C-alpha positions as CSV (number, residue, x, y, z in Angstrom):
1,X,4.1,-2.3,-20.9
2,X,5.2,1.3,-20.3
3,X,3.2,3.1,-17.6
4,X,3.3,6.9,-17.2
5,X,2.4,8.1,-13.7
6,X,1.7,11.6,-12.5
7,X,0.9,12.1,-8.8
8,X,0.2,15.4,-7.1
9,X,-0.3,15.9,-3.3
10,X,-1.3,19.4,-2.2
11,X,-1.6,20.5,1.4
12,X,-3.1,23.9,2.2
13,X,-2.8,25.2,5.8
14,X,-5.1,27.9,7.1
15,X,-2.2,29.6,9.0
16,X,1.6,29.4,8.5
17,X,3.3,26.2,9.7
18,X,6.2,26.8,12.1
19,X,7.6,23.2,11.9
20,X,6.7,20.0,10.3
21,X,8.1,16.8,8.8
22,X,6.8,14.7,5.9
23,X,8.0,11.2,5.0
24,X,7.6,10.2,1.4
25,X,7.5,6.6,0.1
26,X,6.9,7.6,-3.5
27,X,9.9,6.2,-5.4
28,X,9.5,2.7,-6.9
29,X,12.5,0.4,-7.3
30,X,13.5,-2.0,-10.0
31,X,12.3,-5.6,-9.4
32,X,11.1,-8.8,-10.9
33,X,8.0,-7.2,-12.5
34,X,9.2,-3.6,-13.2
35,X,12.0,-1.4,-14.3
36,X,12.0,2.3,-13.5
37,X,12.8,4.3,-16.7
38,X,12.5,7.8,-15.3
39,X,11.3,9.2,-12.0
40,X,11.3,12.7,-10.4
41,X,9.9,14.0,-7.2
42,X,9.7,17.8,-6.7
43,X,8.4,19.8,-3.7
44,X,7.3,23.4,-3.2
45,X,7.1,24.5,0.5
46,X,9.6,22.0,1.9
47,X,13.2,21.0,1.8
48,X,14.5,17.5,1.3
49,X,16.6,16.7,4.5
50,X,17.5,13.1,3.8
51,X,17.0,10.2,1.4
52,X,17.5,6.6,2.7
53,X,16.3,3.0,2.5
54,X,14.2,1.9,5.5
55,X,14.2,-1.5,7.1
56,X,11.7,-2.8,4.5
57,X,14.0,-1.6,1.7
58,X,11.6,1.2,0.7
59,X,13.2,4.4,-0.6
60,X,12.2,7.2,1.7
61,X,12.5,11.0,1.4
62,X,12.4,13.0,4.6
63,X,11.0,16.6,4.1
64,X,11.4,19.5,6.4
65,X,8.4,21.9,5.9
66,X,9.8,25.4,5.3
67,X,8.9,27.7,8.3
68,X,5.9,29.9,7.5
69,X,4.6,27.7,4.7
70,X,0.9,27.8,4.0
71,X,1.0,25.4,1.0
72,X,3.0,22.2,0.5
73,X,3.0,20.8,-3.0
74,X,4.5,17.4,-3.8
75,X,4.7,16.2,-7.4
76,X,5.8,12.9,-8.9
77,X,6.4,12.2,-12.6
78,X,7.7,8.9,-14.0
79,X,7.7,6.1,-16.4
80,X,7.9,2.4,-15.4
81,X,8.3,-0.6,-17.7
82,X,6.3,-3.5,-16.3
83,X,5.8,-7.2,-17.1
84,X,3.2,-9.8,-16.1
85,X,4.8,-12.3,-13.7
86,X,1.5,-13.9,-12.6
87,X,1.7,-12.0,-9.4
88,X,5.0,-13.6,-8.3
89,X,7.4,-11.1,-6.9
90,X,10.0,-13.7,-6.0
91,X,12.3,-14.9,-3.2
92,X,12.6,-13.2,0.1
93,X,15.9,-11.4,0.7
94,X,17.8,-12.3,3.9
95,X,17.9,-8.8,5.4
96,X,14.7,-9.4,7.4
97,X,13.5,-12.8,8.8
98,X,10.3,-14.1,7.3
99,X,8.8,-14.6,10.8
100,X,8.6,-10.8,11.1
101,X,5.8,-10.8,8.5
102,X,3.7,-13.1,10.6
103,X,3.5,-10.4,13.3
104,X,0.2,-8.7,13.7
105,X,-0.1,-5.0,14.2
106,X,-2.8,-2.8,15.8
107,X,-4.4,-2.4,12.3
108,X,-4.4,-6.2,11.6
109,X,-4.9,-7.7,15.0
110,X,-7.5,-10.5,14.5
111,X,-10.7,-10.8,16.6
112,X,-13.6,-13.1,16.3
113,X,-14.4,-12.0,12.7
114,X,-11.0,-12.7,11.3
115,X,-10.7,-15.9,13.4
116,X,-14.0,-17.2,11.9
117,X,-13.0,-16.3,8.4
118,X,-9.6,-18.0,8.7
119,X,-11.1,-21.1,10.4
120,X,-13.4,-21.6,7.4
121,X,-10.3,-22.3,5.2
122,X,-8.6,-24.7,7.5
123,X,-8.8,-28.5,7.0
124,X,-9.4,-28.2,3.3
125,X,-7.3,-30.4,1.0
126,X,-5.9,-27.7,-1.2
127,X,-2.5,-26.0,-1.9
128,X,-1.3,-22.9,-0.2
129,X,-1.9,-20.9,-3.4
130,X,-5.5,-22.2,-3.7
131,X,-6.1,-21.4,0.0
132,X,-4.9,-17.8,-0.4
133,X,-6.9,-17.2,-3.5
134,X,-9.9,-18.6,-1.7
135,X,-9.2,-16.2,1.2
136,X,-9.1,-13.3,-1.2
137,X,-12.4,-14.3,-2.7
138,X,-14.0,-14.6,0.7
139,X,-12.9,-11.2,1.8
140,X,-14.2,-9.6,-1.5
141,X,-17.6,-11.1,-0.6
142,X,-17.4,-10.0,3.0
143,X,-16.0,-6.5,2.6
144,X,-17.6,-4.6,-0.2
145,X,-15.5,-1.9,-1.9
146,X,-17.2,1.3,-0.8
147,X,-15.5,4.7,-0.2
148,X,-16.4,6.9,2.7
149,X,-17.0,4.1,5.2
150,X,-13.5,3.9,6.7
151,X,-10.3,5.9,7.3
152,X,-6.6,5.3,7.7
153,X,-7.1,4.1,11.3
154,X,-9.9,1.5,10.5
155,X,-8.8,-1.9,11.7
156,X,-9.3,-5.2,9.9
157,X,-11.9,-6.3,12.4
158,X,-13.8,-3.0,12.1
159,X,-13.9,-3.3,8.3
160,X,-15.1,-6.9,8.5
161,X,-17.8,-6.0,11.0
162,X,-18.9,-3.0,8.9
163,X,-18.8,-5.1,5.7
164,X,-17.4,-2.3,3.6
165,X,-14.2,-0.4,3.0
166,X,-11.5,0.4,0.4
167,X,-8.5,-1.5,-0.9
168,X,-6.6,-0.6,2.3
169,X,-9.2,-2.3,4.5
170,X,-9.5,-5.4,2.3
171,X,-5.8,-5.7,2.4
172,X,-5.6,-5.5,6.2
173,X,-8.2,-8.2,6.5
174,X,-6.2,-10.4,4.1
175,X,-3.0,-9.8,6.1
176,X,-4.7,-10.6,9.4
177,X,-6.3,-13.8,8.2
178,X,-3.2,-15.0,6.2
179,X,-0.9,-14.5,9.2
180,X,-3.4,-16.4,11.4
181,X,-3.3,-19.2,8.9
182,X,0.5,-19.2,9.3
183,X,1.6,-17.4,6.1
184,X,4.0,-14.4,6.2
185,X,2.2,-11.5,4.6
186,X,2.9,-7.8,3.8
187,X,1.1,-4.7,2.7
188,X,2.0,-3.2,-0.8
189,X,1.3,0.3,-1.9
190,X,1.6,1.5,-5.4
191,X,-0.3,2.3,-8.6
192,X,-2.8,0.5,-10.9
193,X,-3.7,1.4,-14.4
194,X,-7.5,1.3,-14.6
195,X,-9.1,0.1,-17.8
196,X,-11.9,2.7,-17.8
197,X,-10.1,5.9,-16.6
198,X,-6.8,7.8,-16.4
199,X,-7.6,10.1,-13.5
200,X,-7.7,8.7,-10.0
201,X,-8.1,10.1,-6.5
202,X,-5.8,7.7,-4.7
203,X,-3.1,5.1,-5.1
204,X,-3.8,1.4,-4.8
205,X,-3.0,-1.2,-2.3
206,X,-2.8,-5.0,-2.3
207,X,-1.3,-7.9,-0.3
208,X,1.6,-10.3,-0.8
209,X,1.9,-13.6,1.0
210,X,5.0,-15.8,1.1
211,X,4.4,-19.3,-0.5
212,X,7.0,-22.0,-0.2
213,X,8.5,-22.7,-3.6
214,X,7.3,-19.4,-5.1
215,X,8.3,-16.7,-2.7
216,X,6.2,-13.5,-2.4
217,X,2.9,-13.7,-4.4
218,X,0.5,-10.8,-4.8
219,X,-3.3,-10.8,-4.1
220,X,-5.4,-7.8,-5.0
221,X,-8.7,-8.4,-3.1
222,X,-10.4,-5.4,-4.7
223,X,-10.1,-6.7,-8.2
224,X,-10.0,-10.4,-7.5
225,X,-6.7,-11.1,-9.3
226,X,-3.0,-11.3,-8.7
227,X,-1.1,-8.2,-9.9
228,X,-0.2,-8.1,-13.6
229,X,1.6,-5.6,-15.8
230,X,-0.9,-2.8,-15.0
231,X,0.6,-2.6,-11.4
232,X,3.6,-0.6,-10.1
233,X,4.9,-1.6,-6.7
234,X,6.3,1.3,-4.6
235,X,6.5,0.4,-0.9
236,X,5.8,-2.5,1.5
237,X,5.3,-2.9,5.2
238,X,3.4,-4.8,7.9
239,X,0.4,-2.6,7.3
240,X,-0.7,0.7,5.7
241,X,1.2,2.8,8.3
242,X,4.5,1.4,7.2
243,X,3.9,1.7,3.5
244,X,1.9,4.9,3.3
245,X,2.9,7.1,0.3
246,X,2.9,10.3,2.5
247,X,2.9,10.6,6.3
248,X,4.2,13.1,8.8
249,X,3.7,15.5,11.7
250,X,3.6,19.2,12.3
251,X,3.4,21.5,15.3
252,X,0.7,24.1,15.8
253,X,-3.0,24.4,15.5
254,X,-3.3,25.2,11.8
255,X,-6.1,23.3,10.0
256,X,-5.3,21.7,6.7
257,X,-6.9,20.5,3.5
258,X,-5.6,17.8,1.2
259,X,-6.0,17.4,-2.6
260,X,-4.6,14.3,-4.3
261,X,-4.6,13.8,-8.1
262,X,-3.2,10.7,-9.8
263,X,-2.9,9.8,-13.5
264,X,-1.8,6.3,-14.6
265,X,-1.8,5.6,-18.3
266,X,0.0,3.5,-20.9
């Protein structure tokens, strides 16, 4: 399948910005399930200072906001050829040890809620794949998809206690519980072609867990499936903060507004 993606991120500042940096993880790479046919990133209000691969092999652009900027516009256009691999990304490269992906982070640190959820899956006579699919289903039942009930700093425990969140929160709960069960797991950010719409307000997120004999396998808690050819992988990390499409810092007291518009279509 060929997927065409258009992604616009627009920051408006209520006074000129003297200094700021933005880190973009917006460039997908070729892999087992996708091939990038074309991809461009353009910016207005900032200058690209560097482009590099981070320790998770994400392609990163570092932007320096132009002094005096009151508007920063980041636009992405591209076409990616995808194929359905039943959610299997494949073997783990040797650049990073697998045990790194069993490390919890402040966003995934398990408490009593995650511990209870994980304990319910122990002792069952099933395969690792069956157990991880069961975990995904339990989280879908426990954390309803509901916008406006969480933010980028909501932890897995908080989302589980609230009982609602978005794909980011459901993914954090999966990572926390999977690691507690002994599986290396990582956060994936990217795009999903929806069956009922083209326009979207945000990208998508899902989890991957490492299963012996298969390698990395994807689990989309929000949709109750493993990723298929409607998905485009862009970045990975231990949690959202390490795979966020756009992140950064700036000096000064200027307030800001943010508008995001995404289109994903065949």
